Phi, psi and omega in degrees: 000323173299316174310310180290325171297321177293325174294321176293321178292330171286332182284320175294321173301317181288320172311307177293328179293321183287327181293316174298315177304318183294317179296321176301308185305318184288317183297318175294323170302320179295311179304318180291330174289337188251348185295144177256118173275124183271138180266318175258112177257008178281330177235119171291131175267145183299321189292349175268358175311129176077003177258165169282114184235152179244138177211161174214138176179176177288145178276134178231146177234149176281327181238149176274165180256150182238140171256103185293332178299311183247008176059043176253127191244121170229146175277087184212159172292323180225141171231124186237131178248109175259119185251143180222150179230142175278111191228163174284141181229135185258139179245124179255132176234145181237146183226117174269138174212163183259136179213121180058038179077008175240154187271120175244155182237123175256122177260140168233144182239145174229151179238134178235151169263129187217156171278127181220142178271344175259161188277120176260120183279102180291345182289348181253011173299143180293325177236100184275348186293127178067017175232053182253125176262154170301160186264355169209158175283131182297328172227150170261155170294143181204160176220136180233141174244151177287141179288327183234123179228141181237148164237110192050237181265012177260135179258117171297137180292159181303311175304322176295321177301318183294324186272357177298140182254034184269117179214139177225116180288127178235128183238000000 
């Protein structure tokens, strides 16, 4: 009986999933049919107010972004600082064996040093001797976004700026 119920549930989930996919496809098709591609991005025209528009051009910001910790100033939409620290990491391995008719588990631990963006708590290691990590990151990761961003004569809304996936890693 449980097998039949799970088959019914899987069928319902597939149907609901396909329904959502169909709805998404319809929404995208509708958007594609009404979108206006702009040839001139320098001046917003009144007749395009309230319309779905497509434009492409370089992003420009009014103010540069500053990382005060390292005194780095860049003219960018986003400035991301990713912090990693070289830390000890504990690895546990288990081996099961029979002894006197009982199953026993033997655990062994090994330690490696790795670059990690998260803080590894060495206080919980099986063997802390020689495997001590700092208790805090000396500097934290952060991301800043420009308040005002333009593409040609168009100002993008703040939410748009925050959701942009424009990233270029510089080391």
